[in-house]
C-alpha positions as CSV (number, residue, x, y, z in Angstrom):
1,M,0.0,0.0,0.0
2,E,2.9,2.3,0.7
3,D,4.2,1.9,-2.8
4,Q,0.8,2.6,-4.2
5,G,0.5,5.6,-2.0
6,S,3.9,6.9,-3.1
7,R,3.0,6.4,-6.8
8,L,-0.3,8.3,-6.4
9,Q,1.5,11.1,-4.7
10,A,4.1,11.1,-7.5
11,L,1.3,11.4,-10.0
12,R,-0.1,14.4,-8.1
13,D,3.3,15.9,-8.1
14,T,3.6,15.3,-11.8
15,A,0.3,17.0,-12.4
16,N,1.4,20.1,-10.5
17,R,4.7,20.2,-12.5
18,L,2.6,20.1,-15.7
19,R,0.6,23.0,-14.3
20,I,3.8,25.0,-13.7
21,G,5.1,24.1,-17.1
22,S,1.9,25.4,-18.8
23,I,2.0,28.6,-16.8
24,V,5.7,29.2,-17.6
25,A,5.1,28.6,-21.3
26,T,2.0,30.8,-21.6
27,C,3.6,33.6,-19.6
28,A,6.7,33.5,-21.8
29,S,4.5,33.9,-24.9
30,N,2.1,36.3,-23.2
31,S,-0.7,34.2,-24.8
32,G,-2.2,30.8,-24.6
33,H,-4.6,28.8,-22.5
34,P,-3.2,28.0,-19.1
35,T,-6.7,27.6,-17.5
36,S,-7.6,24.9,-20.1
37,C,-4.3,23.2,-19.4
38,C,-4.8,23.2,-15.6
39,S,-8.2,21.5,-15.8
40,A,-6.5,18.6,-17.5
41,A,-3.3,18.3,-15.4
42,E,-4.2,15.2,-13.4
43,I,-5.7,13.5,-16.5
44,M,-2.4,14.1,-18.4
45,A,-0.2,13.0,-15.6
46,V,-2.1,9.7,-15.1
47,L,-2.3,9.1,-18.9
48,F,1.4,9.8,-19.7
49,F,3.0,8.3,-16.5
50,D,0.7,5.5,-15.4
51,V,-1.5,4.4,-18.3
52,M,0.0,4.9,-21.7
53,K,2.8,2.6,-23.0
54,Y,5.3,4.3,-25.2
55,K,9.0,4.9,-25.9
56,A,9.7,8.4,-24.6
57,D,12.8,8.7,-26.9
58,D,10.9,7.5,-29.9
59,P,7.4,9.2,-30.0
60,G,6.6,8.0,-33.5
61,N,7.2,4.3,-32.9
62,P,4.4,2.3,-34.5
63,N,4.0,0.2,-31.3
64,N,3.4,3.2,-29.0
65,D,0.0,4.0,-27.6
66,R,-1.4,7.0,-29.4
67,F,-2.6,10.3,-27.8
68,V,-4.7,12.9,-29.5
69,L,-5.3,16.3,-27.9
70,S,-8.6,17.2,-29.5
71,K,-8.8,20.3,-27.3
72,G,-5.8,21.6,-29.1
73,H,-5.7,25.0,-27.3
74,A,-4.3,23.1,-24.3
75,A,-1.1,22.4,-26.3
76,P,1.2,23.8,-23.5
77,I,0.3,20.9,-21.2
78,L,1.0,18.4,-24.0
79,Y,4.4,20.0,-24.4
80,A,4.9,20.0,-20.6
81,A,4.2,16.3,-20.6
82,W,6.8,15.5,-23.2
83,A,9.3,17.7,-21.3
84,E,8.4,15.7,-18.2
85,A,9.1,12.5,-20.2
86,G,12.4,13.9,-21.2
87,Y,11.8,14.2,-24.9
88,I,12.0,18.0,-25.1
89,K,13.9,20.4,-22.9
90,E,12.0,22.2,-20.2
91,A,13.7,25.4,-21.2
92,D,12.1,25.0,-24.6
93,L,8.7,25.5,-23.1
94,K,9.5,29.2,-23.0
95,T,9.7,29.2,-26.8
96,L,5.9,28.6,-27.0
97,R,4.4,30.4,-30.0
98,K,7.7,32.0,-31.0
99,I,8.2,32.3,-34.8
100,D,11.1,29.8,-34.9
101,S,9.7,27.3,-32.4
102,D,7.8,24.1,-33.3
103,L,5.9,24.5,-30.0
104,E,3.0,26.2,-31.8
105,G,-0.2,27.6,-30.3
106,H,-2.0,24.4,-31.3
107,P,-0.3,21.0,-31.9
108,T,1.0,20.2,-35.4
109,P,3.0,17.2,-36.7
110,K,6.1,19.3,-37.0
111,L,6.5,17.6,-33.6
112,S,7.2,13.9,-33.8
113,F,4.8,13.2,-30.9
114,V,1.8,14.8,-32.7
115,D,0.0,12.6,-35.2
116,V,-2.7,15.0,-36.3
117,A,-3.1,18.8,-36.0
118,T,-5.9,19.9,-33.7
119,G,-7.3,23.2,-32.7
120,S,-10.3,23.3,-35.0
121,L,-12.5,21.6,-32.4
122,G,-14.5,18.5,-32.7
123,Q,-12.1,16.6,-35.0
124,G,-9.7,14.7,-32.7
125,L,-12.0,11.8,-31.9
126,G,-12.6,11.1,-35.6
127,A,-8.9,10.9,-36.3
128,S,-8.5,8.7,-33.2
129,C,-11.2,6.4,-34.6
130,G,-9.0,5.9,-37.7
131,M,-6.0,5.2,-35.6
132,A,-7.9,2.7,-33.4
133,Y,-9.5,1.0,-36.4
134,T,-6.1,0.6,-38.0
135,G,-4.6,-0.8,-34.8
136,K,-7.4,-3.3,-34.3
137,N,-8.0,-4.4,-37.9
138,F,-4.9,-3.7,-39.9
139,D,-1.9,-3.6,-37.5
140,K,-3.6,-6.2,-35.3
141,A,-1.6,-4.7,-32.5
142,S,-2.1,-4.1,-28.8
143,Y,-1.6,-0.3,-28.8
144,R,-4.5,1.8,-27.6
145,V,-5.6,5.3,-28.7
146,Y,-6.5,8.0,-26.1
147,C,-8.3,11.2,-27.1
148,L,-8.7,14.1,-24.7
149,I,-11.9,16.1,-25.6
150,G,-13.0,19.4,-24.2
151,D,-16.6,19.7,-23.1
152,G,-17.2,22.8,-25.2
153,E,-16.3,20.9,-28.4
154,T,-19.0,18.3,-27.8
155,S,-21.4,20.7,-29.3
156,E,-19.8,19.8,-32.7
157,G,-21.8,17.1,-34.5
158,S,-18.6,15.5,-35.8
159,V,-17.9,14.3,-32.2
160,W,-21.0,12.3,-32.2
161,E,-20.4,11.0,-35.8
162,A,-17.2,9.6,-34.3
163,M,-18.9,8.2,-31.2
164,A,-21.3,6.3,-33.5
165,F,-18.5,5.0,-35.7
166,A,-16.4,3.8,-32.7
167,S,-19.3,1.9,-31.2
168,H,-20.4,0.4,-34.5
169,Y,-16.9,-1.0,-35.1
170,H,-16.4,-2.2,-31.5
171,L,-13.2,-0.2,-31.1
172,D,-12.4,-1.4,-27.6
173,N,-8.8,-0.1,-28.0
174,L,-10.2,3.5,-28.0
175,V,-10.6,5.7,-25.0
176,A,-12.2,9.2,-25.0
177,I,-11.6,11.4,-22.0
178,F,-14.1,14.3,-21.7
179,D,-12.5,17.2,-19.7
180,V,-15.8,18.6,-18.3
181,N,-14.4,21.9,-16.9
182,R,-17.8,23.7,-17.3
183,L,-16.5,26.8,-19.0
184,G,-16.3,27.6,-22.7
185,Q,-14.6,30.5,-24.3
186,S,-17.2,33.2,-23.9
187,E,-19.6,31.6,-21.4
188,P,-20.3,28.3,-19.7
189,A,-20.7,25.2,-21.9
190,P,-24.3,24.1,-22.4
191,L,-24.3,21.2,-19.9
192,C,-22.0,22.9,-17.4
193,H,-21.1,20.1,-14.9
194,R,-24.1,17.8,-15.7
195,T,-21.9,14.7,-15.9
196,D,-25.1,12.6,-15.6
197,I,-26.2,13.8,-19.1
198,Y,-22.7,13.2,-20.5
199,R,-22.8,9.7,-19.2
200,A,-26.3,9.0,-20.6
201,R,-25.3,10.3,-24.0
202,C,-22.1,8.3,-24.2
203,E,-23.9,5.1,-23.0
204,S,-26.7,5.7,-25.5
205,F,-24.0,5.6,-28.2
206,G,-22.8,2.2,-26.9
207,W,-19.7,3.3,-25.0
208,N,-18.5,1.8,-21.7
209,T,-18.7,4.9,-19.6
210,H,-17.1,6.0,-16.2
211,V,-17.7,9.3,-14.4
212,V,-14.8,10.4,-12.2
213,D,-13.4,13.4,-10.3
214,G,-10.9,14.6,-12.9
215,H,-8.6,15.9,-10.2
216,N,-8.5,12.7,-8.2
217,V,-5.6,10.6,-9.5
218,E,-6.7,7.5,-7.7
219,E,-10.2,7.7,-9.3
220,L,-8.6,8.3,-12.7
221,C,-6.2,5.3,-12.3
222,K,-9.1,3.0,-11.3
223,A,-11.2,4.1,-14.3
224,F,-8.3,3.7,-16.8
225,S,-7.6,0.2,-15.3
226,K,-11.0,-0.9,-16.4
227,V,-10.4,0.0,-20.1
228,G,-10.8,-3.1,-22.2
229,Q,-12.6,-5.1,-19.6
230,V,-15.8,-4.8,-21.5
231,E,-14.9,-6.4,-24.8
232,G,-16.2,-4.8,-28.0
233,K,-16.9,-1.4,-26.5
234,P,-14.9,1.8,-26.6
235,T,-14.5,3.5,-23.3
236,A,-15.5,7.0,-22.3
237,I,-14.2,8.7,-19.1
238,I,-16.3,11.7,-18.1
239,A,-14.0,13.7,-15.9
240,K,-15.5,16.5,-13.8
241,T,-12.8,19.2,-13.6
242,F,-12.4,22.9,-12.9
243,K,-10.9,25.3,-15.4
244,G,-7.8,27.0,-14.0
245,K,-7.6,24.4,-11.2
246,G,-4.9,25.4,-8.8
247,I,-4.7,29.1,-9.8
248,P,-6.3,31.3,-7.1
249,G,-8.4,34.1,-8.7
250,M,-8.8,32.2,-11.9
251,E,-10.1,28.7,-11.0
252,D,-13.7,28.1,-12.2
253,L,-14.1,31.7,-13.1
254,E,-15.3,33.2,-16.4
255,N,-13.3,35.5,-18.7
256,W,-10.0,33.8,-18.2
257,H,-10.1,31.7,-21.4
258,G,-7.0,32.2,-23.5
259,K,-5.4,34.5,-21.0
260,P,-2.0,34.0,-19.3
261,V,-1.6,34.4,-15.5
262,P,-1.0,38.2,-14.9
263,K,2.7,38.9,-14.8
264,D,2.6,40.4,-11.3
265,R,1.1,37.1,-10.0
266,V,3.2,34.6,-11.8
267,E,5.8,34.0,-9.1
268,E,3.2,33.8,-6.4
269,V,1.2,31.2,-8.3
270,K,4.2,29.1,-9.2
271,K,5.4,29.1,-5.5
272,L,1.9,28.1,-4.4
273,I,1.7,25.1,-6.8
274,Q,5.3,24.2,-6.1
275,S,4.5,24.0,-2.4
276,R,2.0,21.2,-3.2
277,I,4.8,19.0,-4.7
278,Q,6.0,16.6,-2.0
279,G,8.7,14.7,-3.9
280,V,11.4,15.0,-6.4
281,S,11.3,11.7,-8.1
282,R,10.1,11.5,-11.8
283,L,7.9,8.8,-13.2
284,S,8.8,7.0,-16.4
285,P,6.3,5.6,-19.0
286,K,5.8,1.9,-19.5
287,P,7.3,0.4,-22.6
288,P,5.0,-0.8,-25.4
289,T,4.6,-4.3,-26.7
290,D,6.4,-4.6,-30.1
291,D,3.6,-6.3,-31.9
292,S,2.6,-3.9,-34.7
293,L,2.8,-5.4,-38.2
294,K,5.8,-4.4,-40.2
295,R,4.8,-1.9,-42.9
296,D,7.6,-2.0,-45.4
297,T,7.7,0.1,-48.6
298,V,5.4,-1.7,-51.1
299,C,4.5,-1.5,-54.8
300,T,2.5,1.5,-55.9
301,S,2.1,0.5,-59.5
302,L,-0.7,-1.4,-61.2
303,P,-0.1,-5.2,-61.7
304,E,-1.4,-4.8,-65.2
305,P,-2.2,-1.9,-67.5
306,P,-5.7,-0.6,-68.1
307,A,-7.8,-3.0,-70.1
308,Y,-9.6,-0.4,-72.2
309,K,-9.1,0.2,-75.9
310,V,-9.4,3.5,-77.6
311,G,-13.0,4.1,-78.4
312,D,-14.4,2.0,-75.5
313,K,-16.9,3.8,-73.3
314,V,-16.4,3.9,-69.5
315,A,-17.1,6.4,-66.8
316,T,-14.1,7.6,-64.9
317,R,-15.8,6.8,-61.6
318,K,-16.0,3.2,-62.7
319,A,-12.4,3.2,-63.8
320,Y,-11.4,4.5,-60.4
321,G,-12.9,1.5,-58.7
322,T,-11.3,-0.9,-61.1
323,A,-7.8,0.7,-60.6
324,L,-8.1,0.8,-56.8
325,A,-9.0,-2.9,-56.7
326,K,-6.0,-3.7,-58.9
327,L,-3.7,-1.6,-56.8
328,G,-5.0,-3.3,-53.7
329,K,-3.7,-6.7,-55.0
330,V,-0.1,-5.6,-54.9
331,N,-0.2,-3.1,-52.1
332,P,-1.6,-4.3,-48.8
333,K,-1.4,-0.7,-47.3
334,V,-4.1,0.5,-49.7
335,I,-7.5,0.8,-48.0
336,S,-10.9,2.3,-49.1
337,L,-13.4,4.3,-47.2
338,D,-16.8,5.5,-48.4
339,G,-19.9,7.3,-47.2
340,D,-22.7,4.9,-48.3
341,T,-22.2,5.8,-51.9
342,K,-19.9,2.8,-52.9
343,N,-22.3,1.6,-55.7
344,S,-22.1,5.1,-57.2
345,T,-18.4,5.9,-56.7
346,F,-17.5,2.3,-57.5
347,S,-15.5,1.9,-54.4
348,E,-17.6,-1.3,-54.1
349,T,-15.2,-2.8,-56.7
350,F,-12.5,-2.5,-54.1
351,K,-14.7,-3.9,-51.3
352,K,-15.6,-7.0,-53.3
353,A,-11.9,-7.7,-54.0
354,H,-10.6,-6.7,-50.5
355,P,-13.4,-6.7,-48.0
356,D,-11.1,-6.7,-45.0
357,R,-9.6,-3.4,-46.2
358,Y,-12.9,-1.5,-46.9
359,I,-14.4,0.8,-44.2
360,E,-18.0,1.8,-44.5
361,C,-18.4,5.2,-42.9
362,F,-22.0,5.7,-43.7
363,I,-23.5,9.2,-44.3
364,A,-21.0,11.1,-42.1
365,E,-18.5,12.7,-44.5
366,Q,-16.8,14.8,-41.8
367,N,-16.0,11.7,-39.8
368,M,-15.0,9.8,-42.9
369,V,-12.3,12.3,-43.8
370,S,-11.1,12.4,-40.1
371,V,-11.0,8.5,-40.0
372,A,-9.0,8.5,-43.3
373,I,-6.5,11.0,-41.8
374,G,-6.2,8.8,-38.7
375,C,-5.7,5.6,-40.7
376,A,-2.9,7.3,-42.6
377,C,-0.9,8.3,-39.5
378,R,2.6,6.9,-39.0
379,D,2.4,5.6,-42.6
380,R,0.3,2.6,-41.6
381,T,-2.1,2.8,-44.6
382,I,-2.7,4.5,-47.9
383,P,-6.3,5.6,-47.7
384,F,-8.7,6.4,-50.5
385,A,-12.0,8.0,-49.3
386,S,-14.8,8.5,-51.8
387,T,-18.2,10.1,-51.9
388,F,-20.1,12.5,-54.3
389,A,-17.7,15.4,-54.7
390,A,-20.4,17.8,-53.6
391,F,-20.4,16.2,-50.1
392,F,-16.8,16.9,-49.4
393,S,-17.9,20.5,-48.9
394,R,-19.4,19.6,-45.6
395,A,-16.0,18.1,-44.6
396,Y,-13.9,21.0,-45.8
397,D,-12.6,21.9,-42.4
398,Q,-11.4,18.3,-42.0
399,V,-9.7,18.5,-45.3
400,R,-8.1,21.8,-44.4
401,M,-6.9,20.3,-41.1
402,G,-5.6,17.3,-42.9
403,A,-3.2,19.5,-44.9
404,I,-2.0,21.1,-41.6
405,S,-1.6,17.6,-40.3
406,Q,0.7,16.8,-43.3
407,S,-1.6,13.9,-44.1
408,N,-1.2,11.6,-47.1
409,V,-4.9,11.1,-47.9
410,N,-6.6,10.5,-51.2
411,L,-10.1,11.9,-51.6
412,V,-12.2,10.9,-54.6
413,G,-15.3,12.8,-55.6
414,S,-17.7,11.5,-58.2
415,H,-20.9,13.1,-59.7
416,C,-19.3,16.4,-60.6
417,G,-21.0,19.1,-62.5
418,V,-24.3,19.4,-64.4
419,S,-23.4,16.3,-66.5
420,I,-24.8,14.1,-63.7
421,G,-28.3,15.0,-65.0
422,E,-31.6,14.5,-63.4
423,D,-30.5,14.4,-59.7
424,G,-30.3,18.2,-59.8
425,P,-28.1,20.8,-58.2
426,S,-27.9,19.5,-54.6
427,Q,-25.9,16.5,-56.0
428,M,-23.8,18.4,-58.5
429,A,-20.3,19.3,-57.4
430,L,-19.6,22.8,-58.9
431,E,-17.3,24.2,-56.3
432,D,-15.0,21.3,-55.6
433,L,-12.1,22.3,-57.8
434,A,-12.0,25.7,-56.1
435,M,-12.1,24.0,-52.7
436,F,-9.3,21.6,-53.3
437,R,-7.1,24.1,-55.3
438,A,-7.1,26.3,-52.2
439,I,-5.6,23.5,-50.0
440,P,-1.9,24.0,-49.6
441,G,0.2,21.3,-51.1
442,A,-2.8,19.5,-52.6
443,S,-2.7,17.7,-56.0
444,V,-6.0,17.9,-57.9
445,F,-6.5,15.3,-60.6
446,Y,-9.3,15.6,-63.3
447,P,-9.0,12.5,-65.5
448,S,-11.0,12.5,-68.7
449,D,-11.1,8.8,-69.7
450,G,-10.7,5.4,-68.2
451,V,-6.9,5.2,-68.9
452,S,-6.1,8.5,-67.3
453,A,-8.4,7.7,-64.3
454,E,-6.5,4.5,-63.6
455,K,-3.2,6.4,-63.9
456,A,-4.4,9.1,-61.5
457,V,-5.1,6.5,-58.9
458,V,-1.5,5.2,-59.1
459,L,0.0,8.6,-59.0
460,A,-2.2,9.7,-56.0
461,A,-1.0,6.6,-54.1
462,Q,2.6,7.7,-54.7
463,T,2.1,11.4,-53.9
464,K,2.5,13.1,-50.5
465,G,-0.2,15.5,-49.2
466,I,-3.9,15.7,-49.9
467,C,-4.9,14.3,-53.3
468,F,-8.3,14.9,-54.9
469,I,-9.5,12.9,-57.9
470,R,-12.5,14.4,-59.6
471,T,-14.5,11.6,-61.4
472,S,-17.5,11.9,-63.7
473,R,-20.8,10.1,-63.9
474,P,-21.4,9.6,-67.7
475,D,-19.7,7.0,-69.8
476,T,-17.2,8.7,-72.1
477,P,-14.9,7.4,-74.8
478,V,-11.4,6.2,-74.0
479,I,-9.0,8.5,-75.9
480,Y,-5.6,7.3,-74.6
481,D,-3.7,4.1,-75.3
482,A,-3.2,1.9,-72.2
483,A,0.5,2.5,-72.4
484,E,0.2,6.3,-72.3
485,N,2.4,7.8,-69.6
486,F,0.9,10.4,-67.2
487,E,2.7,12.7,-64.8
488,I,1.4,15.2,-62.2
489,G,1.5,18.7,-63.7
490,K,1.9,17.5,-67.3
491,A,-0.9,18.2,-69.7
492,K,-1.8,16.3,-72.9
493,V,-2.4,17.8,-76.3
494,V,-5.2,15.6,-77.6
495,R,-5.8,17.3,-80.9
496,H,-3.5,19.5,-82.9
497,S,-2.4,20.4,-86.4
498,T,-0.7,23.2,-88.2
499,G,-2.9,26.2,-88.6
500,D,-4.7,25.8,-85.3
501,T,-6.3,29.1,-84.4
502,V,-7.5,28.6,-80.8
503,T,-6.3,26.4,-77.9
504,V,-9.4,24.9,-76.3
505,I,-8.9,23.4,-72.8
506,G,-11.4,21.1,-71.3
507,A,-11.4,18.3,-68.7
508,G,-13.7,15.4,-68.0
509,V,-16.9,15.7,-70.0
510,T,-16.0,19.1,-71.5
511,L,-12.8,17.6,-73.0
512,H,-15.0,15.3,-75.0
513,E,-17.3,18.2,-75.9
514,A,-14.2,20.1,-77.1
515,L,-13.3,17.1,-79.3
516,K,-16.8,17.1,-80.8
517,A,-16.5,20.8,-81.4
518,A,-13.1,20.3,-83.1
519,D,-14.8,18.0,-85.6
520,L,-17.7,20.5,-86.2
521,L,-15.3,23.4,-86.7
522,A,-13.1,21.3,-89.1
523,E,-16.2,21.0,-91.3
524,Q,-16.2,24.8,-91.5
525,G,-12.4,24.9,-92.2
526,V,-11.5,26.1,-88.7
527,K,-8.8,24.2,-86.8
528,I,-8.6,24.2,-83.0
529,R,-6.1,22.6,-80.7
530,V,-7.5,20.6,-77.7
531,L,-5.6,20.3,-74.5
532,D,-6.3,18.0,-71.5
533,P,-4.7,19.4,-68.3
534,F,-5.0,16.1,-66.4
535,T,-4.1,17.9,-63.2
536,V,-5.7,21.2,-62.4
537,K,-3.2,21.6,-59.6
538,P,-0.4,21.8,-60.3
539,I,-1.4,23.1,-63.7
540,D,1.0,22.7,-66.6
541,V,2.0,26.3,-67.1
542,E,4.6,25.5,-69.8
543,A,2.3,23.5,-72.0
544,I,-0.6,26.0,-71.7
545,V,1.7,29.0,-72.6
546,A,3.4,27.2,-75.4
547,N,0.1,26.1,-77.0
548,A,-1.5,29.4,-76.5
549,K,1.4,31.1,-78.3
550,A,1.2,28.5,-81.1
551,T,-2.5,29.5,-81.6
552,G,-2.0,33.2,-81.7
553,G,-2.5,33.8,-78.0
554,R,-6.2,32.6,-78.2
555,V,-7.4,30.3,-75.4
556,L,-10.9,29.0,-74.6
557,V,-11.5,27.1,-71.4
558,V,-14.7,25.1,-70.9
559,E,-15.5,23.5,-67.6
560,D,-18.4,21.7,-65.8
561,H,-17.9,23.9,-62.7
562,Y,-18.7,27.4,-61.5
563,P,-16.4,30.0,-62.9
564,E,-14.9,30.9,-59.5
565,G,-11.8,29.0,-58.6
566,G,-12.0,26.2,-61.2
567,L,-10.1,25.2,-64.3
568,G,-10.6,28.6,-66.0
569,E,-9.0,30.5,-63.2
570,A,-6.2,28.0,-63.0
571,V,-5.5,28.7,-66.7
572,C,-5.8,32.4,-66.2
573,G,-3.2,32.2,-63.4
574,A,-0.9,30.2,-65.7
575,V,-0.8,32.9,-68.4
576,A,-1.1,35.9,-66.2
577,S,2.5,37.1,-66.7
578,E,2.4,36.4,-70.5
579,P,1.6,39.4,-72.7
580,G,-0.7,38.8,-75.8
581,I,-2.7,35.9,-74.5
582,V,-6.5,36.2,-74.3
583,V,-8.5,33.7,-72.3
584,K,-12.2,33.3,-72.8
585,R,-14.2,31.0,-70.4
586,L,-17.3,28.9,-70.6
587,A,-18.6,27.7,-67.2
588,V,-21.8,27.0,-65.3
589,S,-22.8,30.6,-64.5
590,R,-25.7,30.0,-62.2
591,V,-27.4,27.4,-60.0
592,P,-28.5,24.6,-62.4
593,R,-31.6,22.4,-62.4
594,S,-32.6,18.8,-63.1
595,G,-32.6,17.6,-66.7
596,K,-30.9,15.2,-69.1
597,P,-27.1,15.6,-69.2
598,T,-27.1,16.7,-72.8
599,E,-29.8,19.2,-72.1
600,L,-28.0,20.6,-69.1
601,L,-24.7,20.9,-71.0
602,E,-26.5,22.9,-73.7
603,R,-28.6,25.0,-71.3
604,F,-25.5,26.1,-69.4
605,G,-23.4,26.7,-72.4
606,I,-20.6,24.1,-72.1
607,D,-21.5,21.7,-74.8
608,A,-19.9,21.2,-78.3
609,N,-22.2,23.7,-80.0
610,S,-21.5,26.3,-77.3
611,I,-17.7,25.8,-77.9
612,V,-18.2,26.2,-81.7
613,S,-20.1,29.5,-81.1
614,A,-17.5,30.8,-78.7
615,V,-14.7,30.0,-81.0
616,C,-16.5,31.7,-83.9
617,S,-17.7,34.8,-82.0
618,A,-14.8,35.5,-79.7
619,F,-12.0,34.5,-82.1
620,G,-13.7,34.7,-85.5
621,N,-11.3,37.4,-86.7
């Protein structure tokens, strides 16, 4: 009992050292969230120095337990924990939020102990679900995933999408800790300290739930010791805490969110907390079990070339599914996720071939993207997540945070543009190119036939960062030989001859409309050049400029997208510094409606006849 008592006291001491570290860091930066840190001090001490198994000198080890700080504004206490573990220097805590420091205001993977960036609240649990699913089903390892969630962020629906996912997939290696400190940023959180309601909600979602005093290390240790005892259920620990715990004049008081301890009180507060520390010994984390599957570098090329012949008709969405299934044969790291649209996106082709590597995320696109980001962590998998391209708009914040997380995630959006037809505007992606072009470091693929779609899948699997593949619903002719080589940022000149007067740039269905227009114009004795960009980001500046100059500086862009932020603006950006080049654009200029695809292409001015008219009217002279 004496040893147990000593250990509990050592954990209390550790919690108070974490408090001091958080106060020191936020005072040095004169900004930050010490009160949010102090509510979680005992939770962090128990997690990092009694519960979690990890190698303190190797934070990214694949066998380590994972920790996600969903309430990312409490970053200083995460940094203090790793200083306590000996991985970073305590003196470095004073560099918090400095321009040359990796100890940023919210955690990012510039730090090897951070798997995903957090700070946009409500996303940590979804990423944790991806890590836990990977550990249980792909790595088949014993590591656990712990996610610390603020009570304020539980107003985000994405938290409950993740709660449902974890329960459905029996993620008993996942633990969510709710830091119920009562206070939000501008006023109390909706439920304040109603831990009974938190318990009822978590239990209703199928979680094994414990309510504890979040400042009582003994209660915390007992609750964590029960993790995994209920097989097939994730665990939720509802910890009642007080914001600013341990800081007189700030504890459990409003209007202290995001404010450091006043400078004239810092030494007094530090001395007070220091006086509660009874020992000098430091605790060490427990080592993990080395049982995670080896994930060596594997093949990222197709086992056989595309089976299509020039002239065959196939939708690029269907070619995507075929390519992904083929890639899965030679690369066990490739996985597929979908949001209950697999029979439309054709991710079902992958599911049929590799059912153990398919994750159905149901109609919860925010969570699907977060799960994909979690699955990709530590290079455990190569995820491809698909749905209608329009529905990625509701997960845009998750995509944005994925870029900050330096995630290697492939997102595939089908049913783009008015060419989907009768389903109408709610299903038509007409903003997606603008969305993904704005993501830093993203690669945006827009294949126009079955061959280029298959090649896009392979290239995305090989490419770092966020990749987006825009696929189309209609069957379109194959225009490339199966042996054609494709590269990111390299366009293809599909039709050219001497005497071409205009370069017409299209992608997806509009490339095929451009080819039809080229035939119609040829009958009138007008020659045009047709260019396929293949990737909208990066755009092939060199090819666009060279072909524009070769056709007298005349360029026409036609796209199944709104004019803002799409292919047309990418082309305009490519030629912006080149004198003498004029770009005309055809795009969907207003909210569309239901109708047949051919009717809609005509109604919104992006079909072959519209291209002919634009060439003749805009460049007739």
